[in-house]
PAKOL-966267 format. One line per field, with one value per atom (N, C-alpha, C): residue number from 1; residue in one letter; chain; atom name; x, y, z. Coordinates in nm, 4 decimals, padded with zeros to 6 digits. Layout:
! residues N
num <- c(NUM,...)
residu <- c(A,...)
chaine <- c(A,...)
atome <- c(CA,...)
east <- c(X,...)
north <- c(Y,...)
up <- c(Z,...)
//
This chain:
! residues 78
num <- c(1,1,1,2,2,2,3,3,3,4,4,4,5,5,5,6,6,6,7,7,7,8,8,8,9,9,9,10,10,10,11,11,11,12,12,12,13,13,13,14,14,14,15,15,15,16,16,16,17,17,17,18,18,18,19,19,19,20,20,20,21,21,21,22,22,22,23,23,23,24,24,24,25,25,25,26,26,26,27,27,27,28,28,28,29,29,29,30,30,30,31,31,31,32,32,32,33,33,33,34,34,34,35,35,35,36,36,36,37,37,37,38,38,38,39,39,39,40,40,40,41,41,41,42,42,42,43,43,43,44,44,44,45,45,45,46,46,46,47,47,47,48,48,48,49,49,49,50,50,50,51,51,51,52,52,52,53,53,53,54,54,54,55,55,55,56,56,56,57,57,57,58,58,58,59,59,59,60,60,60,61,61,61,62,62,62,63,63,63,64,64,64,65,65,65,66,66,66,67,67,67,68,68,68,69,69,69,70,70,70,71,71,71,72,72,72,73,73,73,74,74,74,75,75,75,76,76,76,77,77,77,78,78,78)
residu <- c(M,M,M,A,A,A,T,T,T,T,T,T,G,G,G,N,N,N,R,R,R,G,G,G,G,G,G,G,G,G,R,R,R,R,R,R,S,S,S,K,K,K,G,G,G,E,E,E,R,R,R,R,R,R,F,F,F,V,V,V,G,G,G,T,T,T,R,R,R,V,V,V,D,D,D,V,V,V,K,K,K,S,S,S,A,A,A,D,D,D,Q,Q,Q,L,L,L,V,V,V,R,R,R,A,A,A,A,A,A,K,K,K,G,G,G,R,R,R,G,G,G,V,V,V,T,T,T,V,V,V,S,S,S,E,E,E,F,F,F,V,V,V,E,E,E,A,A,A,T,T,T,I,I,I,K,K,K,K,K,K,E,E,E,L,L,L,A,A,A,S,S,S,M,M,M,D,D,D,P,P,P,S,S,S,D,D,D,F,F,F,A,A,A,H,H,H,P,P,P,G,G,G,Q,Q,Q,E,E,E,E,E,E,L,L,L,P,P,P,I,I,I,G,G,G,R,R,R,M,M,M,V,V,V,S,S,S)
chaine <- c(A,A,A,A,A,A,A,A,A,A,A,A,A,A,A,A,A,A,A,A,A,A,A,A,A,A,A,A,A,A,A,A,A,A,A,A,A,A,A,A,A,A,A,A,A,A,A,A,A,A,A,A,A,A,A,A,A,A,A,A,A,A,A,A,A,A,A,A,A,A,A,A,A,A,A,A,A,A,A,A,A,A,A,A,A,A,A,A,A,A,A,A,A,A,A,A,A,A,A,A,A,A,A,A,A,A,A,A,A,A,A,A,A,A,A,A,A,A,A,A,A,A,A,A,A,A,A,A,A,A,A,A,A,A,A,A,A,A,A,A,A,A,A,A,A,A,A,A,A,A,A,A,A,A,A,A,A,A,A,A,A,A,A,A,A,A,A,A,A,A,A,A,A,A,A,A,A,A,A,A,A,A,A,A,A,A,A,A,A,A,A,A,A,A,A,A,A,A,A,A,A,A,A,A,A,A,A,A,A,A,A,A,A,A,A,A,A,A,A,A,A,A,A,A,A,A,A,A,A,A,A,A,A,A)
atome <- c(N,CA,C,N,CA,C,N,CA,C,N,CA,C,N,CA,C,N,CA,C,N,CA,C,N,CA,C,N,CA,C,N,CA,C,N,CA,C,N,CA,C,N,CA,C,N,CA,C,N,CA,C,N,CA,C,N,CA,C,N,CA,C,N,CA,C,N,CA,C,N,CA,C,N,CA,C,N,CA,C,N,CA,C,N,CA,C,N,CA,C,N,CA,C,N,CA,C,N,CA,C,N,CA,C,N,CA,C,N,CA,C,N,CA,C,N,CA,C,N,CA,C,N,CA,C,N,CA,C,N,CA,C,N,CA,C,N,CA,C,N,CA,C,N,CA,C,N,CA,C,N,CA,C,N,CA,C,N,CA,C,N,CA,C,N,CA,C,N,CA,C,N,CA,C,N,CA,C,N,CA,C,N,CA,C,N,CA,C,N,CA,C,N,CA,C,N,CA,C,N,CA,C,N,CA,C,N,CA,C,N,CA,C,N,CA,C,N,CA,C,N,CA,C,N,CA,C,N,CA,C,N,CA,C,N,CA,C,N,CA,C,N,CA,C,N,CA,C,N,CA,C,N,CA,C,N,CA,C,N,CA,C,N,CA,C,N,CA,C,N,CA,C)
east <- c(14.8409,14.7136,14.7215,14.6288,14.6307,14.5905,14.6532,14.6155,14.5218,14.4423,14.3537,14.3775,14.3300,14.3468,14.4686,14.4867,14.5954,14.7235,14.7152,14.8293,14.9252,14.8791,14.9645,15.0339,15.0229,15.0872,14.9967,15.0556,14.9786,14.9225,14.8417,14.7812,14.6567,14.6240,14.4972,14.3836,14.2707,14.1503,14.1019,14.0549,13.9951,13.8456,13.7920,13.6503,13.5925,13.4634,13.3986,13.4253,13.4579,13.4910,13.4147,13.4021,13.3474,13.4536,13.4684,13.5554,13.4927,13.5644,13.5138,13.6295,13.6078,13.7164,13.6748,13.7785,13.7517,13.8785,13.8656,13.9786,13.9969,14.1209,14.1533,14.2615,14.2788,14.3809,14.5195,14.6169,14.7512,14.8157,14.7973,14.8560,14.7994,14.6669,14.6025,14.6461,14.6573,14.7020,14.8411,14.9296,15.0678,15.0727,14.9868,14.9843,14.9265,14.8303,14.7713,14.8757,14.9599,15.0612,15.1627,15.1993,15.2992,15.2390,15.1113,15.0470,15.0355,15.0038,14.9931,15.1285,15.2277,15.3658,15.4094,15.3821,15.4193,15.3568,15.2437,15.1794,15.2041,15.2796,15.3151,15.1991,15.1063,14.9900,14.9817,14.8989,14.8712,14.7817,14.7778,14.6840,14.5403,14.5078,14.3716,14.3381,14.4295,14.4042,14.3886,14.4707,14.4586,14.3258,14.2864,14.1583,14.0407,14.0478,13.9395,13.9295,14.0431,14.0420,13.9842,14.0217,13.9750,13.8220,13.7725,13.6309,13.5542,13.6049,13.5397,13.5322,13.6410,13.6443,13.5385,13.5312,13.4319,13.2910,13.2634,13.1265,13.0844,13.1825,13.1512,13.1153,13.1623,13.1372,13.0057,12.9410,12.8185,12.6938,12.5911,12.4632,12.3936,12.3391,12.2751,12.1616,12.1007,11.9947,12.0526,12.1843,12.2457,12.2373,12.2158,12.2103,12.0693,11.9700,11.8314,11.8080,11.7103,11.6746,11.5813,11.6120,11.5234,11.3836,11.2845,11.1476,11.0887,11.1669,11.1175,11.0945,10.9738,10.9447,10.9670,10.9928,11.0181,10.8890,10.8959,10.7762,10.7506,10.6247,10.5913,10.5980,10.7022,10.7096,10.7119,10.7834,10.7890,10.6592,10.5727,10.4494,10.3290,10.3485,10.2362,10.1929,10.0627,10.0032,09.9673,10.0085,09.9751,09.8529)
north <- c(12.0203,11.9628,11.8112,11.7503,11.6096,11.5334,11.4173,11.3346,11.2227,11.1741,11.0647,10.9506,10.8351,10.7208,10.6409,10.5327,10.4381,10.4777,10.5404,10.5817,10.4678,10.3462,10.2348,10.1640,10.2162,10.1523,10.0519,09.9584,09.8605,09.7516,09.6693,09.5549,09.5982,09.5204,09.5464,09.5000,09.5663,09.5289,09.3911,09.3152,09.1836,09.1910,09.3138,09.3296,09.3452,09.3533,09.3738,09.2517,09.2760,09.1708,09.1932,09.0862,09.0926,09.0261,09.0789,09.0183,08.8967,08.7860,08.6661,08.6267,08.6326,08.5998,08.4808,08.4088,08.2959,08.2666,08.1916,08.1524,08.0047,07.9638,07.8181,07.7865,07.6592,07.6188,07.6487,07.6625,07.7042,07.6129,07.4825,07.3837,07.4076,07.4211,07.4447,07.5785,07.6794,07.8102,07.8041,07.7337,07.7160,07.6410,07.5328,07.4579,07.5416,07.6258,07.7135,07.8076,07.8662,07.9617,07.8873,07.7657,07.6890,07.6492,07.6083,07.5686,07.6874,07.8018,07.9214,07.9564,07.9601,07.9914,07.8924,07.7632,07.6577,07.6779,07.7410,07.7663,07.9081,07.9841,08.1170,08.2197,08.1973,08.2852,08.3333,08.4357,08.4813,08.3882,08.3974,08.3137,08.3402,08.4688,08.5039,08.4365,08.4420,08.3809,08.2254,08.1656,08.0220,07.9826,08.0620,08.0355,08.0559,08.1613,08.1847,08.0689,08.0239,07.9134,07.7848,07.7592,07.6443,07.6499,07.7685,07.7893,07.7689,07.8315,07.8146,07.6680,07.5932,07.4515,07.3737,07.4000,07.3288,07.3653,07.4917,07.5361,07.4786,07.4673,07.4151,07.2696,07.1992,07.0556,07.0254,07.1307,07.1098,07.1141,07.0492,07.0553,07.1890,07.2599,07.3876,07.3808,07.2663,07.2506,07.2605,07.2437,07.2574,07.4012,07.4933,07.6355,07.6816,07.5971,07.6368,07.6608,07.7459,07.7751,07.6636,07.6027,07.4932,07.5474,07.4713,07.5104,07.6073,07.6464,07.7425,07.6643,07.6641,07.5919,07.6770,07.6138,07.6822,07.7425,07.8649,07.9287,07.8657,07.8516,07.7882,07.8825,07.9654,08.0700,08.0049,07.8984,07.8358,07.7660,07.7401,07.6648,07.7535,07.8872,07.9804,07.9970,08.0087,08.0319,08.1783,08.2398,08.3818,08.4061)
up <- c(08.6030,08.5696,08.5831,08.6534,08.6744,08.5501,08.5314,08.4164,08.4613,08.3714,08.4029,08.3060,08.3399,08.2518,08.2833,08.2143,08.2384,08.1672,08.0508,07.9720,07.9438,07.9385,07.9003,08.0164,08.1361,08.2518,08.3150,08.3846,08.4582,08.3712,08.4330,08.3644,08.2865,08.1819,08.1066,08.1926,08.1699,08.2431,08.2046,08.3019,08.2737,08.2754,08.2720,08.2713,08.4127,08.4221,08.5505,08.6398,08.7611,08.8569,08.9883,09.0643,09.2007,09.2915,09.4109,09.5091,09.5748,09.5802,09.6487,09.7400,09.8690,09.9614,10.0493,10.0923,10.1815,10.2623,10.3649,10.4459,10.4259,10.4077,10.3912,10.4940,10.5248,10.6158,10.5588,10.6467,10.6107,10.5050,10.5208,10.4243,10.2875,10.2761,10.1442,10.0855,10.1662,10.1175,10.0618,10.1306,10.0824,09.9489,09.9421,09.8145,09.7043,09.7341,09.6368,09.5781,09.6620,09.6185,09.5304,09.5726,09.4890,09.3558,09.3536,09.2292,09.1322,09.1820,09.0985,09.0454,09.1283,09.0810,08.9778,08.9990,08.9049,08.7674,08.7613,08.6353,08.5817,08.6595,08.6105,08.6140,08.7057,08.7174,08.8636,08.8816,09.0184,09.0922,09.2243,09.2993,09.2584,09.2352,09.1918,09.0588,08.9649,08.8364,08.8503,08.9324,08.9543,09.0181,09.1207,09.1880,09.0893,09.0089,08.9110,08.8152,08.7618,08.6648,08.7319,08.8547,08.9248,08.9496,08.9860,09.0061,08.8773,08.7695,08.6391,08.5961,08.6194,08.5803,08.6574,08.7852,08.8691,08.8341,08.8096,08.7728,08.6372,08.5429,08.4118,08.4160,08.5186,08.5276,08.6000,08.6551,08.7301,08.6391,08.6813,08.6094,08.6433,08.5430,08.5717,08.6764,08.6901,08.7923,08.9362,08.9493,09.0797,09.1292,09.0374,09.0763,09.1061,09.0868,09.1094,09.2566,09.2856,09.4242,09.4736,09.5845,09.6347,09.6663,09.6311,09.6554,09.5556,09.4590,09.3535,09.2290,09.1786,09.0566,08.9370,08.8217,08.6956,08.6445,08.5960,08.5351,08.3992,08.3574,08.2304,08.1129,08.1060,08.0008,07.8616,07.8374,07.7071,07.6695,07.7646,07.7363,07.7216,07.7363,07.7303,07.5851,07.5678,07.4358,07.4264,07.3110,07.2977,07.2149)
//
């Protein structure tokens, strides 16, 4: 009978994820691997932390769609 589930093996889930892939020049890729190893994390963990740091420093209006105005939801009278 086949078993299902993790049964304690492998890594714990980090929650729902999406794949984000990109190509970088060889020098940057090599630096990325060294930086991740130097911090004792995987390349994926290092890239995720770097992305989160950059996104946290941005103004939320940077994520707005150009040409799309804000709906007046907060200004509506019921």
